[in-house]
Structures are given as C-alpha cells and as structure tokens.
C-alpha positions as a LaTeX table, in Angstrom:
\begin{tabular}{lrrr}
\hline
Residue & $x$ (\AA) & $y$ (\AA) & $z$ (\AA) \\
\hline
Met1 & $-4.61$ & 3.97 & 17.09 \\
Lys2 & $-5.13$ & 2.49 & 20.40 \\
Lys3 & $-7.64$ & 4.03 & 22.50 \\
Phe4 & $-6.35$ & 5.57 & 25.85 \\
Leu5 & $-7.64$ & 5.59 & 29.42 \\
Arg6 & $-9.59$ & 8.87 & 30.02 \\
Pro7 & $-10.21$ & 8.88 & 33.76 \\
Phe8 & $-10.75$ & 12.64 & 34.16 \\
Lys9 & $-13.87$ & 14.75 & 33.17 \\
Phe10 & $-12.34$ & 17.95 & 32.22 \\
Ala11 & $-15.93$ & 19.56 & 31.36 \\
Gln12 & $-16.54$ & 19.33 & 34.86 \\
Met13 & $-13.61$ & 21.21 & 35.99 \\
Lys14 & $-14.44$ & 24.64 & 36.59 \\
Thr15 & $-11.11$ & 26.43 & 37.59 \\
Thr16 & $-7.62$ & 25.81 & 37.53 \\
Glu17 & $-7.77$ & 24.80 & 41.29 \\
Asp18 & $-10.41$ & 22.17 & 40.35 \\
Phe19 & $-7.74$ & 20.88 & 37.93 \\
Lys20 & $-4.61$ & 20.90 & 40.09 \\
Asn21 & $-6.46$ & 19.26 & 43.08 \\
Ile22 & $-8.02$ & 16.56 & 40.99 \\
Met23 & $-4.73$ & 15.71 & 39.25 \\
Ala24 & $-2.82$ & 15.68 & 42.76 \\
Glu25 & $-5.54$ & 13.32 & 44.11 \\
Ala26 & $-4.48$ & 11.15 & 41.22 \\
Gly27 & $-0.76$ & 11.27 & 42.24 \\
Leu28 & 0.06 & 13.63 & 39.27 \\
Leu29 & 1.45 & 16.57 & 40.80 \\
Phe30 & 1.59 & 18.82 & 37.61 \\
Pro31 & 3.24 & 22.34 & 37.93 \\
Val32 & 0.06 & 24.72 & 37.53 \\
Asp33 & $-0.23$ & 28.33 & 37.98 \\
Glu34 & $-3.43$ & 30.35 & 37.54 \\
Asn35 & $-1.48$ & 33.44 & 36.28 \\
Val36 & $-0.21$ & 32.75 & 32.62 \\
Asp37 & 1.60 & 36.16 & 32.22 \\
Val38 & 4.88 & 34.60 & 32.06 \\
Leu39 & 3.92 & 32.88 & 28.55 \\
Ala40 & 4.30 & 36.49 & 27.05 \\
Glu41 & 7.97 & 36.97 & 27.74 \\
Pro42 & 10.35 & 36.50 & 25.22 \\
Val43 & 13.27 & 34.18 & 24.73 \\
Lys44 & 16.58 & 35.26 & 23.61 \\
Ile45 & 18.32 & 32.51 & 21.53 \\
Gly46 & 21.73 & 33.78 & 20.08 \\
Asn47 & 21.12 & 37.18 & 18.25 \\
Lys48 & 17.44 & 36.25 & 17.73 \\
Val49 & 14.24 & 36.53 & 19.52 \\
Ile50 & 11.48 & 34.07 & 20.14 \\
Pro51 & 8.61 & 36.30 & 21.02 \\
Asn52 & 6.96 & 34.45 & 23.61 \\
Arg53 & 6.93 & 31.08 & 25.42 \\
Leu54 & 4.31 & 29.25 & 23.31 \\
Cys55 & 5.28 & 26.43 & 20.78 \\
Ser56 & 3.58 & 24.86 & 18.00 \\
Gln57 & 5.15 & 21.22 & 17.96 \\
Pro58 & 6.16 & 19.60 & 14.72 \\
Cys59 & 3.43 & 17.16 & 13.87 \\
Glu60 & 3.85 & 14.36 & 10.83 \\
Gly61 & 3.00 & 15.97 & 7.61 \\
Phe62 & 0.34 & 14.32 & 5.35 \\
Asp63 & $-0.79$ & 17.11 & 3.21 \\
Gly64 & 1.87 & 18.07 & 0.99 \\
Asn65 & 2.04 & 17.31 & $-2.99$ \\
Pro66 & 3.43 & 14.05 & $-4.34$ \\
Asp67 & 6.34 & 15.75 & $-5.55$ \\
Gly68 & 7.24 & 16.91 & $-1.90$ \\
Ser69 & 6.25 & 20.55 & $-2.30$ \\
Pro70 & 3.62 & 22.18 & 0.23 \\
Ser71 & $-0.08$ & 22.12 & $-0.88$ \\
Asp72 & $-2.50$ & 24.84 & $-0.32$ \\
Leu73 & $-3.60$ & 22.99 & 2.96 \\
Asp74 & 0.17 & 23.27 & 4.04 \\
Ile75 & 0.01 & 27.11 & 3.56 \\
Arg76 & $-3.36$ & 27.37 & 5.07 \\
Arg77 & $-2.34$ & 25.37 & 8.26 \\
Tyr78 & 1.17 & 27.55 & 8.69 \\
Lys79 & $-1.06$ & 30.73 & 8.10 \\
Arg80 & $-3.30$ & 29.78 & 10.91 \\
Ile81 & $-0.74$ & 28.75 & 13.27 \\
Ala82 & 1.47 & 31.92 & 12.83 \\
Gly83 & $-1.54$ & 33.81 & 12.77 \\
Gly84 & $-2.94$ & 32.35 & 15.80 \\
Gly85 & 0.25 & 34.01 & 18.29 \\
Val86 & 2.33 & 31.25 & 18.88 \\
Gly87 & 6.09 & 32.57 & 19.45 \\
Leu88 & 7.86 & 29.46 & 18.01 \\
Val89 & 6.45 & 27.89 & 15.10 \\
Trp90 & 8.28 & 24.49 & 14.84 \\
Tyr91 & 7.33 & 23.38 & 11.43 \\
Glu92 & 6.40 & 19.57 & 10.57 \\
Ser93 & 8.88 & 17.00 & 9.54 \\
Ile94 & 10.16 & 17.37 & 6.13 \\
Ala95 & 12.12 & 14.29 & 4.76 \\
Ile96 & 15.53 & 15.12 & 3.47 \\
Ser97 & 15.02 & 12.41 & 0.93 \\
Glu98 & 12.57 & 10.44 & $-1.02$ \\
Asp99 & 13.45 & 7.23 & 0.57 \\
Gly100 & 13.16 & 9.19 & 3.97 \\
Arg101 & 9.46 & 10.04 & 3.57 \\
Cys102 & 7.09 & 8.35 & 6.13 \\
Asn103 & 3.97 & 8.72 & 3.57 \\
Pro104 & 3.60 & 9.82 & $-0.01$ \\
Leu105 & 2.36 & 13.12 & 0.83 \\
Gln106 & 5.12 & 14.17 & 3.47 \\
Met107 & 7.15 & 17.42 & 2.23 \\
Val108 & 10.57 & 16.80 & 0.94 \\
Ile109 & 13.17 & 19.33 & 1.01 \\
Arg110 & 15.43 & 19.73 & $-2.17$ \\
Pro111 & 16.19 & 22.01 & $-4.95$ \\
Ser112 & 12.98 & 21.55 & $-6.59$ \\
Thr113 & 10.93 & 22.51 & $-3.83$ \\
Val114 & 12.69 & 25.07 & $-1.82$ \\
Lys115 & 11.20 & 27.87 & $-3.50$ \\
Ala116 & 7.62 & 26.48 & $-2.63$ \\
Ile117 & 8.68 & 25.92 & 1.01 \\
Ala118 & 10.14 & 29.52 & 1.02 \\
His119 & 6.84 & 30.72 & $-0.16$ \\
Met120 & 4.86 & 28.91 & 2.50 \\
Val121 & 7.06 & 30.29 & 5.29 \\
Asp122 & 6.63 & 33.72 & 3.95 \\
Glu123 & 2.76 & 33.49 & 3.65 \\
Ala124 & 2.90 & 32.61 & 7.33 \\
Asn125 & 5.31 & 35.29 & 8.35 \\
Lys126 & 2.93 & 37.61 & 7.00 \\
Glu127 & $-0.16$ & 36.65 & 8.93 \\
Ala128 & 1.59 & 36.99 & 11.94 \\
Leu129 & 2.90 & 40.52 & 11.03 \\
Lys130 & $-0.67$ & 41.37 & 10.11 \\
Asn131 & $-2.16$ & 40.36 & 13.53 \\
Phe132 & 0.61 & 41.08 & 16.10 \\
Gly133 & 3.13 & 43.23 & 14.11 \\
Arg134 & 6.14 & 40.79 & 14.31 \\
Arg135 & 7.05 & 37.06 & 12.88 \\
Pro136 & 7.66 & 34.00 & 14.85 \\
Tyr137 & 10.95 & 32.30 & 15.12 \\
Asn138 & 10.75 & 29.35 & 12.71 \\
Val139 & 12.14 & 25.96 & 12.92 \\
Leu140 & 12.26 & 23.39 & 10.26 \\
Gln141 & 12.29 & 20.02 & 11.29 \\
Leu142 & 14.52 & 17.86 & 9.12 \\
Thr143 & 13.92 & 13.91 & 9.30 \\
His144 & 14.50 & 10.60 & 7.53 \\
Ser145 & 11.80 & 8.14 & 8.53 \\
Gly146 & 14.04 & 5.08 & 8.90 \\
Arg147 & 11.94 & 2.26 & 10.19 \\
Arg148 & 8.72 & 4.36 & 9.24 \\
Ala149 & 9.66 & 4.88 & 5.52 \\
Asn150 & 6.72 & 4.20 & 3.25 \\
Asp151 & 6.71 & 4.31 & $-0.61$ \\
Glu152 & 4.44 & 6.05 & $-2.90$ \\
Asn153 & 1.94 & 3.46 & $-2.48$ \\
Trp154 & 2.06 & 3.21 & 1.12 \\
Lys155 & 4.02 & 0.15 & 1.07 \\
Ser156 & 6.22 & $-0.12$ & 4.46 \\
Arg157 & 10.07 & $-0.13$ & 3.42 \\
Pro158 & 11.62 & 0.21 & 7.02 \\
Leu159 & 15.23 & 1.01 & 7.04 \\
Ala160 & 16.79 & 0.30 & 10.60 \\
Val161 & 20.20 & 0.44 & 12.20 \\
Cys162 & 19.92 & $-2.53$ & 13.90 \\
Glu163 & 17.44 & $-5.39$ & 14.89 \\
Asn164 & 14.92 & $-4.60$ & 17.67 \\
Pro165 & 12.73 & $-7.32$ & 18.99 \\
Tyr166 & 10.50 & $-4.65$ & 20.37 \\
Met167 & 9.74 & $-2.84$ & 17.13 \\
Asp168 & 10.57 & $-4.83$ & 14.22 \\
Asp169 & 7.13 & $-6.39$ & 13.81 \\
His170 & 5.36 & $-2.85$ & 13.51 \\
Asn171 & 7.24 & $-0.16$ & 11.73 \\
Ser172 & 5.08 & 1.97 & 9.63 \\
Ile173 & 2.73 & 4.64 & 10.99 \\
Asp174 & $-0.25$ & 2.37 & 10.58 \\
Gly175 & 1.30 & $-0.46$ & 12.36 \\
Ser176 & 2.46 & $-2.58$ & 9.28 \\
Thr177 & 5.84 & $-3.52$ & 8.40 \\
Gly178 & 7.90 & $-4.59$ & 5.48 \\
Thr179 & 11.23 & $-6.36$ & 5.09 \\
Ile180 & 13.60 & $-4.60$ & 7.24 \\
Thr181 & 16.94 & $-3.33$ & 5.64 \\
Ile182 & 19.72 & $-2.71$ & 7.94 \\
Ala183 & 21.72 & 0.42 & 7.07 \\
Thr184 & 25.21 & 0.15 & 5.89 \\
Asp185 & 27.80 & 2.62 & 7.35 \\
His186 & 27.78 & 3.97 & 3.85 \\
Lys187 & 23.99 & 4.56 & 3.97 \\
Ile188 & 24.30 & 6.17 & 7.24 \\
Lys189 & 26.90 & 8.91 & 5.69 \\
Glu190 & 24.54 & 9.35 & 2.89 \\
Ile191 & 21.89 & 10.16 & 5.49 \\
Ile192 & 24.15 & 12.41 & 7.26 \\
Gln193 & 25.02 & 14.33 & 3.82 \\
Gly194 & 21.38 & 14.48 & 3.56 \\
Phe195 & 20.53 & 16.44 & 6.63 \\
Ile196 & 23.44 & 18.74 & 5.93 \\
Asp197 & 22.15 & 19.70 & 2.42 \\
Gly198 & 18.60 & 19.86 & 3.76 \\
Ala199 & 19.89 & 22.56 & 6.35 \\
Ile200 & 21.52 & 24.67 & 3.34 \\
Leu201 & 18.22 & 24.69 & 1.79 \\
Ala202 & 16.44 & 25.43 & 4.76 \\
Gln203 & 18.56 & 28.63 & 5.20 \\
Gln204 & 17.90 & 29.64 & 1.58 \\
Ala205 & 14.14 & 29.22 & 2.43 \\
Gly206 & 14.39 & 31.67 & 5.44 \\
Phe207 & 14.03 & 29.46 & 8.41 \\
Asp208 & 15.94 & 30.61 & 11.68 \\
Ala209 & 16.78 & 27.23 & 12.55 \\
Val210 & 16.63 & 23.44 & 11.62 \\
Asp211 & 15.82 & 20.67 & 14.00 \\
Val212 & 17.87 & 17.54 & 13.56 \\
Lys213 & 15.27 & 15.13 & 14.52 \\
Val214 & 16.43 & 12.75 & 17.15 \\
Cys215 & 13.08 & 11.66 & 18.56 \\
His216 & 10.11 & 8.98 & 18.39 \\
Glu217 & 10.87 & 6.10 & 16.07 \\
Tyr218 & 13.19 & 7.77 & 13.41 \\
Ile219 & 16.64 & 6.91 & 12.39 \\
Leu220 & 18.86 & 9.00 & 14.24 \\
Arg221 & 16.84 & 8.37 & 17.25 \\
Glu222 & 17.53 & 4.80 & 16.70 \\
Leu223 & 21.22 & 5.35 & 16.23 \\
Leu224 & 21.17 & 6.72 & 20.19 \\
Ser225 & 20.08 & 3.21 & 21.00 \\
Ala226 & 21.98 & 1.29 & 18.62 \\
Phe227 & 24.17 & $-0.62$ & 21.47 \\
Thr228 & 24.18 & $-3.81$ & 19.43 \\
Arg229 & 25.30 & $-2.43$ & 16.41 \\
Pro230 & 28.99 & $-3.06$ & 15.20 \\
Gly231 & 31.12 & $-0.27$ & 13.60 \\
Pro232 & 31.59 & 3.40 & 13.86 \\
Tyr233 & 27.78 & 4.06 & 14.54 \\
Gly234 & 27.05 & 1.83 & 17.37 \\
Gly235 & 28.16 & 0.31 & 20.55 \\
Ser236 & 29.70 & 3.13 & 22.77 \\
Phe237 & 28.13 & 6.62 & 23.63 \\
Glu238 & 30.70 & 8.45 & 21.37 \\
Asn239 & 29.98 & 5.95 & 18.22 \\
Arg240 & 25.97 & 6.23 & 18.95 \\
Thr241 & 26.04 & 10.06 & 18.77 \\
Arg242 & 28.77 & 10.21 & 15.95 \\
Ala243 & 26.01 & 10.84 & 13.40 \\
Leu244 & 24.13 & 13.52 & 15.09 \\
Phe245 & 27.45 & 15.58 & 15.70 \\
Glu246 & 28.71 & 14.93 & 12.13 \\
Ile247 & 25.60 & 16.62 & 11.01 \\
Ile248 & 26.06 & 19.67 & 13.52 \\
Asp249 & 29.54 & 20.18 & 12.39 \\
Gly250 & 28.72 & 19.92 & 8.81 \\
Ile251 & 25.86 & 22.28 & 9.21 \\
Arg252 & 28.03 & 24.81 & 11.15 \\
Glu253 & 30.43 & 24.47 & 8.32 \\
His254 & 28.18 & 25.24 & 5.39 \\
Cys255 & 25.68 & 27.67 & 7.18 \\
Gly256 & 27.64 & 29.60 & 9.57 \\
Glu257 & 26.10 & 31.18 & 12.76 \\
Gly258 & 23.11 & 32.56 & 10.61 \\
Leu259 & 21.43 & 29.46 & 10.85 \\
Asp260 & 20.66 & 28.20 & 14.48 \\
Ile261 & 20.58 & 24.28 & 14.98 \\
Cys262 & 18.23 & 22.73 & 17.59 \\
Val263 & 17.21 & 19.12 & 18.24 \\
Arg264 & 13.88 & 17.42 & 19.24 \\
Leu265 & 15.11 & 14.55 & 21.31 \\
Asn266 & 13.65 & 11.47 & 23.05 \\
Ala267 & 14.40 & 12.01 & 26.77 \\
Tyr268 & 13.99 & 8.06 & 27.32 \\
Asp269 & 12.68 & 5.66 & 24.69 \\
Cys270 & 10.08 & 3.44 & 26.67 \\
Val271 & 11.87 & 0.48 & 25.13 \\
Pro272 & 14.16 & $-1.58$ & 27.30 \\
Tyr273 & 17.82 & $-1.72$ & 27.07 \\
Pro274 & 19.76 & $-2.96$ & 25.04 \\
Tyr275 & 17.32 & $-1.64$ & 22.43 \\
Gly276 & 15.91 & 1.73 & 24.09 \\
Trp277 & 17.77 & 5.12 & 24.63 \\
Gly278 & 17.84 & 6.57 & 28.17 \\
Met279 & 16.73 & 3.40 & 29.84 \\
Lys280 & 18.32 & 1.63 & 32.92 \\
Met281 & 21.21 & $-0.58$ & 31.33 \\
Glu282 & 19.80 & $-3.75$ & 32.51 \\
Asp283 & 18.43 & $-6.09$ & 29.99 \\
Gly284 & 14.81 & $-5.88$ & 29.63 \\
Val285 & 13.95 & $-3.35$ & 32.54 \\
Met286 & 11.40 & $-0.78$ & 31.93 \\
Glu287 & 12.78 & 2.33 & 33.77 \\
Pro288 & 14.44 & 5.38 & 32.58 \\
Asp289 & 18.03 & 6.39 & 33.39 \\
Leu290 & 18.91 & 10.11 & 32.24 \\
Thr291 & 22.42 & 9.59 & 32.54 \\
Glu292 & 23.27 & 9.60 & 28.85 \\
Pro293 & 20.44 & 12.12 & 27.73 \\
Ile294 & 21.91 & 14.74 & 30.56 \\
Lys295 & 25.66 & 14.06 & 29.06 \\
Leu296 & 24.13 & 14.39 & 25.23 \\
Cys297 & 22.37 & 17.85 & 26.31 \\
Lys298 & 25.59 & 19.01 & 27.97 \\
Leu299 & 27.60 & 18.39 & 24.84 \\
Leu300 & 24.94 & 19.78 & 22.63 \\
Val301 & 24.76 & 23.25 & 24.67 \\
Lys302 & 28.64 & 23.05 & 24.46 \\
Lys303 & 28.30 & 23.07 & 20.42 \\
Gly304 & 25.90 & 25.72 & 20.64 \\
Val305 & 22.86 & 23.65 & 20.26 \\
Lys306 & 20.58 & 25.39 & 23.03 \\
Leu307 & 16.95 & 25.09 & 22.03 \\
Ile308 & 16.05 & 21.21 & 22.73 \\
Asp309 & 12.53 & 20.04 & 22.44 \\
Leu310 & 12.12 & 16.72 & 24.63 \\
Ser311 & 9.90 & 13.96 & 23.89 \\
Thr312 & 9.65 & 10.26 & 23.77 \\
Met313 & 8.27 & 7.77 & 21.15 \\
Met314 & 5.12 & 9.69 & 22.13 \\
Pro315 & 4.29 & 11.57 & 25.35 \\
Arg316 & 1.39 & 9.24 & 25.98 \\
Tyr317 & 3.69 & 6.33 & 26.90 \\
Ser318 & 5.08 & 5.68 & 30.47 \\
Pro319 & 8.69 & 4.37 & 30.76 \\
Tyr320 & 7.22 & 1.70 & 33.06 \\
Gly321 & 5.09 & $-1.24$ & 32.34 \\
Arg322 & 4.58 & $-2.12$ & 28.86 \\
Gly323 & 5.97 & 1.20 & 27.61 \\
Leu324 & 6.02 & 1.39 & 23.71 \\
Met325 & 4.75 & $-2.20$ & 23.42 \\
Ala326 & 1.42 & $-1.43$ & 25.06 \\
Glu327 & 0.28 & 0.07 & 21.55 \\
His328 & 0.22 & $-3.44$ & 20.27 \\
Glu329 & $-0.89$ & $-5.46$ & 23.01 \\
Glu330 & $-4.27$ & $-5.98$ & 24.92 \\
Gly331 & $-5.28$ & $-6.60$ & 28.44 \\
Pro332 & $-5.05$ & $-4.31$ & 31.64 \\
Glu333 & $-1.12$ & $-4.53$ & 31.73 \\
Ala334 & $-1.07$ & $-2.86$ & 28.30 \\
Glu335 & $-3.52$ & $-0.20$ & 29.29 \\
Ile336 & $-2.04$ & 3.42 & 28.25 \\
Asn337 & $-2.60$ & 6.35 & 30.68 \\
Pro338 & $-1.49$ & 9.53 & 28.79 \\
Tyr339 & $-1.58$ & 11.56 & 31.86 \\
Glu340 & 0.90 & 9.49 & 33.59 \\
Gly341 & 3.11 & 9.30 & 30.43 \\
Cys342 & 2.90 & 13.35 & 30.38 \\
Tyr343 & 3.80 & 13.41 & 34.16 \\
Asn344 & 6.92 & 10.97 & 33.68 \\
Leu345 & 8.12 & 13.06 & 30.66 \\
Trp346 & 7.79 & 16.40 & 32.25 \\
Lys347 & 9.57 & 15.08 & 35.36 \\
Ala348 & 12.27 & 13.87 & 33.17 \\
Thr349 & 12.48 & 17.20 & 31.27 \\
Lys350 & 12.84 & 19.04 & 34.89 \\
Glu351 & 15.52 & 16.78 & 35.77 \\
Ile352 & 17.36 & 17.13 & 32.38 \\
Lys353 & 17.01 & 21.14 & 32.48 \\
Glu354 & 18.23 & 21.28 & 36.31 \\
Ala355 & 21.50 & 19.40 & 35.12 \\
Val356 & 21.72 & 21.47 & 31.90 \\
Pro357 & 20.63 & 25.03 & 32.98 \\
Glu358 & 22.16 & 26.72 & 29.95 \\
Gly359 & 19.70 & 24.83 & 27.63 \\
Ile360 & 16.51 & 26.31 & 26.66 \\
Phe361 & 14.08 & 23.44 & 26.91 \\
Val362 & 10.34 & 23.03 & 25.15 \\
Cys363 & 8.05 & 20.36 & 26.83 \\
Thr364 & 5.90 & 18.09 & 25.05 \\
Gly365 & 2.10 & 16.82 & 25.60 \\
Leu366 & 0.44 & 19.89 & 26.69 \\
Thr367 & $-2.72$ & 19.12 & 24.34 \\
Trp368 & $-3.71$ & 16.47 & 26.95 \\
Met369 & $-4.36$ & 19.09 & 29.49 \\
Glu370 & $-7.16$ & 20.32 & 27.51 \\
Gln371 & $-8.37$ & 23.98 & 28.54 \\
Phe372 & $-5.68$ & 23.93 & 31.38 \\
Gly373 & $-2.62$ & 23.30 & 29.16 \\
Gly374 & $-1.83$ & 27.21 & 29.39 \\
Asn375 & $-1.89$ & 26.91 & 33.08 \\
Val376 & 0.61 & 23.84 & 33.10 \\
Ala377 & 2.91 & 25.67 & 30.63 \\
Ala378 & 3.11 & 28.78 & 32.92 \\
Gly379 & 3.47 & 26.59 & 36.04 \\
Gly380 & 6.23 & 24.42 & 34.38 \\
Ile381 & 8.18 & 27.71 & 33.37 \\
Asn382 & 7.66 & 29.54 & 36.66 \\
Gln383 & 8.69 & 26.38 & 38.69 \\
Gly384 & 11.63 & 25.66 & 36.51 \\
Trp385 & 10.46 & 22.45 & 34.88 \\
Phe386 & 11.02 & 23.76 & 31.35 \\
Asp387 & 11.31 & 27.15 & 29.32 \\
Ile388 & 8.79 & 27.14 & 26.68 \\
Gly389 & 5.24 & 25.34 & 26.39 \\
Gly390 & 4.81 & 22.90 & 23.48 \\
Phe391 & 1.65 & 22.23 & 21.84 \\
Gly392 & 1.25 & 19.64 & 18.99 \\
Arg393 & $-2.21$ & 18.68 & 17.62 \\
Gln394 & $-4.09$ & 21.27 & 19.66 \\
Leu395 & $-2.85$ & 23.77 & 17.00 \\
Thr396 & $-4.72$ & 21.77 & 14.28 \\
Ala397 & $-7.91$ & 22.02 & 16.48 \\
Tyr398 & $-7.33$ & 25.48 & 17.90 \\
Pro399 & $-4.65$ & 27.48 & 15.97 \\
Asp400 & $-5.38$ & 30.73 & 17.84 \\
Phe401 & $-5.37$ & 29.39 & 21.28 \\
Ala402 & $-1.99$ & 31.58 & 22.06 \\
Arg403 & $-4.00$ & 34.60 & 21.11 \\
Asp404 & $-6.47$ & 33.58 & 23.61 \\
Leu405 & $-4.07$ & 32.76 & 26.49 \\
Leu406 & $-2.04$ & 36.08 & 25.83 \\
Glu407 & $-5.16$ & 38.40 & 25.55 \\
Asp408 & $-7.95$ & 36.56 & 27.80 \\
Lys409 & $-5.37$ & 34.79 & 29.98 \\
Lys410 & $-7.35$ & 31.45 & 29.34 \\
Met411 & $-8.11$ & 28.67 & 26.76 \\
Asp412 & $-11.66$ & 28.48 & 25.48 \\
Arg413 & $-12.69$ & 24.62 & 26.13 \\
Lys414 & $-15.30$ & 24.87 & 23.33 \\
Lys415 & $-12.32$ & 25.39 & 20.92 \\
Cys416 & $-9.87$ & 22.71 & 22.35 \\
Cys417 & $-8.81$ & 19.60 & 20.74 \\
Val418 & $-11.41$ & 16.82 & 21.94 \\
Leu419 & $-8.76$ & 14.15 & 21.89 \\
Cys420 & $-10.95$ & 11.89 & 19.42 \\
Asp421 & $-8.16$ & 10.60 & 17.75 \\
Lys422 & $-9.87$ & 11.04 & 14.09 \\
Cys423 & $-6.85$ & 12.92 & 13.07 \\
Tyr424 & $-4.89$ & 9.59 & 13.59 \\
Asp425 & $-7.76$ & 7.66 & 11.92 \\
Leu426 & $-7.23$ & 9.72 & 8.82 \\
Ile427 & $-3.47$ & 8.88 & 8.81 \\
Gln428 & $-3.70$ & 5.13 & 9.86 \\
Ile429 & $-6.87$ & 4.09 & 8.37 \\
Gly430 & $-7.45$ & 6.71 & 5.57 \\
His431 & $-3.74$ & 7.23 & 4.35 \\
Cys432 & $-4.84$ & 10.60 & 3.42 \\
Gln433 & $-4.51$ & 14.29 & 4.38 \\
Thr434 & $-4.97$ & 14.96 & 8.29 \\
Gly435 & $-6.42$ & 17.82 & 10.45 \\
Cys436 & $-8.93$ & 18.35 & 12.79 \\
Val437 & $-12.00$ & 16.51 & 12.09 \\
Met438 & $-14.20$ & 17.89 & 14.80 \\
Arg439 & $-12.91$ & 21.59 & 14.86 \\
Asp440 & $-11.97$ & 22.13 & 11.43 \\
Ser441 & $-14.78$ & 20.02 & 9.80 \\
Asp442 & $-15.44$ & 21.88 & 6.47 \\
Val443 & $-12.14$ & 20.70 & 5.22 \\
Tyr444 & $-11.23$ & 17.46 & 6.95 \\
Met445 & $-14.66$ & 15.88 & 7.53 \\
Pro446 & $-15.11$ & 15.04 & 3.78 \\
Phe447 & $-11.66$ & 13.21 & 3.80 \\
Tyr448 & $-12.86$ & 11.36 & 7.25 \\
Lys449 & $-16.19$ & 10.38 & 5.21 \\
Lys450 & $-14.59$ & 9.08 & 2.08 \\
Asn451 & $-11.29$ & 7.60 & 3.40 \\
Val452 & $-12.03$ & 6.04 & 6.99 \\
Gln453 & $-15.81$ & 5.80 & 6.95 \\
His454 & $-15.88$ & 5.11 & 3.10 \\
Lys455 & $-18.99$ & 7.16 & 2.58 \\
Glu456 & $-19.69$ & 9.45 & $-0.66$ \\
Asp457 & $-21.42$ & 12.60 & $-0.04$ \\
\hline
\end{tabular}
C-alpha cells in the first residue's frame, strides 16, 4: 500500500474549532458540527428503521474459512461492531461464487454456508440487544471480484468486461495481475443469476437488505464504465446499467418487499473516459462529471433502491491529477492526499443528494478525520451533504466509537485508527487474516509478525 501525505497533526488539534479552522486554511471546507446529537436520530427505510445515523462500512473480508463460511474471527468482529452501537451494520463483501472471491479466505454465500452466516448475524444481533435493547439494520454486500479475483493459492485470475489500459497491469489487491479473461455475455448472465441467488440466501440468513456492489474495481462497477464493450452490456447508458437492473428485478421477483435492496456505488472512478464512470466524457481528461451517476441514482430510487452508499475507487483518490494511477507511480505528480480525496468525494455526494433528495445517502471516508469523524458526520447530515455517516477501518480499531459518540458526544483519540496501514500490510504482504494490529494487537499482532515481518514468537 502506497504511503499517503499526512499534512495535519491531529494530536495537536484540541477542539472541533481547531480542526475546522486548520482544514479551512488548507482549502478543505468540510461540514463540521460540534453538536453530534443528530447522529442519534433514526432513519426510516420502508417499513424498517435504522436506529441511528452511524454506519459500519463494508470492508474486504479476509477472515473466513476456506469453504467460504465465517470463522470465529468473523463472528467476533461483527459482535464487536453491532455491540458497539452503530445503527447500520453493512457486512463485508461476500462472494456470490467461488470464482468471485478476491482471496482464499473471503466468505462465499451458498447453500452450504448460509446456516453459518445466519449464525454470525444472530450472534451480532444478540450483542446489540444486550447492550442497547435493539438490533441494527443489517445489510449484506454481495460481490463478484472480477478483476480482483484470486484463486485458492492467491494467484490472480482477473475477469474483466473490457480492456482498460489504466488498470490491466495491476488487478489483484496486492498489485499483481494474471492473464485477463474478458467475460462473455453468457458469463455476465451467470453472474447476474449469482447475485439473485445470493440475495435469496441472504434473506434466509436474516438480513434486512442486500447491497448489489457497484463500487471500487469490481465487476458491476466496471460494467458502468464499459463504453468500449460491444453487445447488450456495453456502450450506451442503458446497456452499461442493464446487468444492475436485471439483478434488482430478479431479486424483487424472488424476494418480494421483505428484503430491501441497496447499492454501494462509485460516484466517479478516478480513471479517465472512456475507461472510467462518472468522468468527463473527453478522452483522457481527469475530471468528474456526475451527469450519469445522478441519472442512475434517480432510476434506482424509482425502483425502490433508496439506500445508496457513495464511494469511488477508494476515498483517498482524487478525481483530478493522476487519480487511481498514482497508486502505482512515483514522483510529486503521483502523491496521494487522502484529505483532498475525501473532500472531493463528499462534495460529489452532496451534489448527488441535492439532485436526488428522495435517496438516503451514506458517506464514505470518515476514518481519515480521526477523532473528529463524528463531527464531520454530524455536520454533513445537518448541512444536507448526506444522511448517514460511514466509517470503515475505524471499526476494526475502535468498534465502540458509536457508543462514545452517542453517550459522551465525542470520540476518544486514544482508541482511534492511527492510519498506519498495517491492516493493508496483512492483506497485501501477508496474504492472511486482517484487522487492527495496533488497537487489537492480542489478535492481529501475531499475524503481522509471522506473515509480514516473518518473525516467529
């Protein structure tokens, strides 16, 4: 994982006003509010309720068993997250098929694993009920890793929908790549059916909703940018969104209104047209254009898909400069400033929400704001930028941050994610189970020593 610019000294920021002023001086006019009471407000979605406005974002899964079932570490993680107080638990990406796994320890939803997955959800719900007298609203992210797919030996086996010169030489999550296979229309139809079958099983497992994953570098997101692909799944806007809507219609047909459908969607791709979604339609121009993302969100809401979690390839990437390519380049033009990346993403979230007011939008990237993440979440909600604050790897370091925000009205800096990227080192170098090496060291430091540092106790 490339190291990022860290221009701010959060330890020296004593108040929310300090944070707000320092960011404003850097041109980052984040929405910030000292009062975080809005985070305790519930959100109604159909006939269900999200108990508060804090969300655990879905992170890539590396703790499952080889057969695709959840391990004790998975169950522990979600008991800690649900028991920590977030109202919306967005479970990590679970593959719809064996060839859709991004790693050999990613969970897979299939008839042989659904009972174990249901047990994981039940255990997490019990923890929330014990601590708060209610359970969270639970979403399962369904995925096919596409370009990111790896086999049981961590060998890259990328499945793409079209060639992409910005991405073809680095597909696996560890930066490697294998021989790319271009998915046939028949294969895409098979994947569509896989999402529908996964949703049916997710309903059996007790989830409130499924997320049809259309973000980051995965296959449904890639279809949105398949401008150069011929046939029914490429070219026009209608064709590029066809698979997504076929999945939604199929889920509705089989699951009815009892299972909500939501999406985690790239607001833009940080890859130029004609290889990137949500970008200005001029060859090679690195600049966002939200015309199509807004159009898609309007269509989704009309279909009853109201909960939309907006991201990009990763929130740290800016849709200007070198964008996603900076991850694999050197020099000052390839520097990554995650604070600018988050600001651009949140501005896009605000623009999309204003254009689609019927949607319920979750923001992405609040972990970068460290102890002020809750203040930005509250400010964004109060100022109309988004509806729910989303925290990703903060949950691995600080699973009870929501309790602190809701009860003490602030986050404890001593518990926060330190943004050291050791969790990514476990993935990219160690190829092993991942979690917070610093704040959950009893569990994950042994993995780090053995698989990253190659030290034996």
